[in-house]
N, C-alpha and C positions, 0 to 999 in steps of 0.2 A: 503494498502501500505505499508505503513511504517515497521512496523513489518513483512509483509512478504515477502517484497524485501530484508529485513535485512536477514531473516532465509531462503531464494534463494539464496543469492550470499553467506553466509558463506558455505551452503551445494556445491555451485558449485564450490569454491574456492579448496575444497576438491578434485573433479574430476582431471584426468590427461588427457584432451581430450580437440579439440577446440570446444568453444563455443558459438552459435549463439544467440540475445537477437533481441528482436524486441521492441523498444522504441520510445513513442511520443517524438517529436522535444523538446518540454515546458521541460520533466524532464529528457532529456539527460547529463546537467551538472551535474546536481543531480547523476545521477546514473553515470557518468564518474568518479567523485571523488569518489563512492563509490568501485568503480572497484580497482583504487586506492588503496584504505585501506586494502580490502582484498587479493586483486590481488599482489599489490605492484605497484608503479610507473612507475619498468622500463619494466614493462609485454607490449609484444607487441600487438595492435590491427589494427581492421580495422574500419573504421565507414564509411558507405555507407548510400547516401540518396537519395530517389526518382530513386532508382533502375529502369532499363527499361523505361525511361521517359527522356524527350528531355533535362534535366535539370540534369542528372545524376550527383552526385560526389563519390570520395572516398578519404576517407584521411586515409591513416597510419601510422606507429610510436609510440610511446612508450605513454602510459596512460597519463602522463604530457603533449607531445606536441601534442597529439590531444586533450585532455583539452586545453590547449593553444590557440590552433587554434579555437576551437569551441566558448572560452571564447569572443574571438575577433570578431567571424562571429556568432552570432546566428543564426540555423540552422533552416529552414525550410524544413517540408514533413515528408515523410515517413523515417523512421532511422533504422538502420541495423545495430550492432555493432556483432563483430566480436574477440573473446578474444583468443588467443595461448597461450594456458595453458596447453601445453605436456610438460610434466618434463621429461627430458632424463637425 
């Protein structure tokens, strides 16, 4: 996972498009930290958990805002991360 994730995020940071990732809740914080390293802390993202279920929740903001939210409130369930990486 370590080298593969690093290599993949480096590749994705070069793309100019919206990026959608599926992540497990126990790796979310680490992944958000790595996204901030490769994409920048001000990059807009959305983190959704439990999509289509009764406890569905979506958090939007900069990587740093979302990272702070989930640091205070550990995530549960299936996680989808959307990264707005459209360079205009």
